[in-house]
N, C-alpha and C positions, 0 to 999 in steps of 0.2 A: 455737214459733218458726216464723215463716213462711219457707219455703225459696224460694231464688231459682230461677226456671225454668232448665232445662238450657241453653237458648240464652244466658242471661245468664252462666252460669258459663263457657261456652266463650269468650265474648267477653272476659270478665275475664282468663282465662288467656292469651289471645292478646295482650292489652294488656300484661300483666305480662312476658311473654316478650320483647316488642318493646323493653322498657326496657333489656334487657341486650345488645341487638345493637349492634355498632359502627356508627357513622354511615357510610353509603355515600357515597363521593365518586367523581366521574368523573375519570379521569386520561387525558390525551391523550398518546399516544406521540410522542416527538420525531421530527420529519420527517428522513429521510435527507438528507445533504449532496448537493446536485445535482452531477451530473458537470460541468455548465457546458460551456465550449468545450474540446474535446479536441484537443491538438496533434497534427498529422500525424507519423507515425512509421513506420519500417520494421517495427516489431513492434506488433501489434494485439491487444487483449483481446477475445475473442469471448464475450460473456455467455451466449449460447445453448448453447455447448459447454463453457463453463467452462475455457477454455484460452487461452494466448497463441499467436498465430499469426504466421508470417512468410511472405510470399508466398502467403497463403491456406491454408497448411498448418500444422497444429498442431505446436508445438515439444515435443520430448520433454524432460521435466523430471525432475531428481533430487529436487527439493523444490519444492512449490507450497503457499503459504499464502494462504488466501482470507478468513480472519478472520470467519467467520460466527458472530457472537455471542461471540467469544473473542479474546484476544490471542495464542493459540496458542504461549505460552511466550516471546514477545518481551517484553523488559524495557527500561526506560529508567533513566537516572541523573539524578535530579532532575526530569526532565520528567514531565508527566502523560500516561499512556497508558491508554486504556480502549476497550472495544468501541464502535464507532460505530453509531448507529441505521441499520438496514438491513444494511449489511455494512462491513467494514473496521475499522481501528483509528484513533481520534482521538488526535492527538498535539499537546500544547501545549508548545512548546520552552522549556525553561529551560536545561538542559544538552543539547548536541546528540546525545549518544550513545544509540543504540538498538541493542540486541543481539538476535540470534536465540537460540534454544536451543543448547546445546552438543551434541556427539555427532552432527553431521550426516553425517559419514563419506562425503563427496562426492568422487569422483575428479576433481580439477580439470582434468586433461587432456581428459576426456570432456565436461565441462560448464563451458565457459568464460564463458557469459553469466549475468549477474545482472540481473534485471528488477525494477524497483520502480515500480508504477503508483500515483500519488497525486494528490490534489487539494489545492491550497493554500487554506487558509481564513483565514489572517492573514499580513500582511506582516512582514518582519524586516529589520534593517539590512544583514545580510551573509549571502550564500549560501555553502555549503561543498560538500556533495555527495560527500564522500570515503567510499569503501568500504574498510574495514580487514577483516582476517580473521585467524584463528588456524588452525594446521594441526596434524597429528600430530607435527610436529617443532619448531614454535615458536609463541609467543603473538603477540598484536598488536604490530606495530612500525611506526614512522613511515617505515621504509624499504620497506614492502610495502603498497601501496594501489592502488586504482583510482579513476578519475574518469569520470563519464558521458560517453559519446561522443555522446549524443543525449538531449534532454528536460530539460536542466538549468534550474533557477531559474524555475519557472512563476509566472505572475501570480496574484493573488488571484482565485479562482473558476475557474481553469484547471486541467484535468486533463492529466497528461503521464506518459509511461512513460520512466523513467530506464533507459538501456541501458549496462551496464558490460561491455565486452569484455575479459575478464581474460587473453585470449591476447596482448593488447597493454596490459598494465596500466601505469598512469602511473609507478609506481616499483616496482622489484624484479623485473621480468621476468627469467626465465620461472618465477618461484617458484610462482605459482598452478598453472600447467600441470604442474608436477612434483610437486605436493603432494596430500595428502588433506585436504580442508577440514573443519575441526571446528566452526567458528562464524564468522558474519559480523557485522559491525558497521557501521552507517551513522551518519555525522555530517552530518545534513541541513543545518543552519544553522551559521554561525560565531558567531552571537550570539543571545541570548535574544529571545523575542517572537513568533517565527513559529508558525503553526499549520497542520496538515495532517490529511487523512484518507488513510491508506495503505490502498489498496484490495486490492492483491495484490502478492506478492513471489514470485519464482521463481528457481531456479538451473537453467539449461537448456543444451541442446546448441545449436550453431550450424551448421545444415545448409548455410548459404550465406554464408560470410565476405565475399564480394564485395558482398552486399546492404548491409552495414554500412560499407563503405569506399568504394563507388563514389560519385562526385560526383552531386549531384542533377541530374535531367534538366532541360535548358534549357526555359524556357517557350516555347511556340510564338510565332513572330514575328507581330506584328499585321499584318493585311492592309494593303497600300498604299492610300492614299486614292484614290478615283476622281477622275480629272481632270475639272475643270469644262469644259463645252462652251461 
């Protein structure tokens, strides 16, 4: 019997092996959601340092979530919540409730600011923006909540930082300031349909309360027109 040359056997073996390989397909990673227009705010996210800043100085945080490839324990009730391409968590609103992990153990009197930086990706009929919380002494209650003093209800494609000053909470003051915070909850929208990428969330100190309560600086007066000769 005539034997096949060695080169022929090698080629045949390679051909046979290739029959059992899975077909290779090229997958294109989803592009991150653009920042778009970012609304002016007394609190600014510095991507270079990975920190929220006020007046150019980093804020001291008890908790900071940046969601780099993970929901970091945040959960939704009915809504879809997943890691977003790039960073952040993508939220498609069905039920507005989004909760942090439990066991935060944050002294509310030392950390009165809650910051939520997000980009709206889909419109919805009604904004809410309420911040509820539970403490070592009580669960969530409609009598204890905060509302953003800045950054509410962004447009589609706009990025904004919601600022909650819980030293002046909308209902229930001074409960936050006298409590140890166990968990926080956001009700972003009041009805289904909205979409967001939540980029960062923090519970922080407020080194300059006046910066959040002072009226905006007046725009400079326009120069008087030059009289015609």
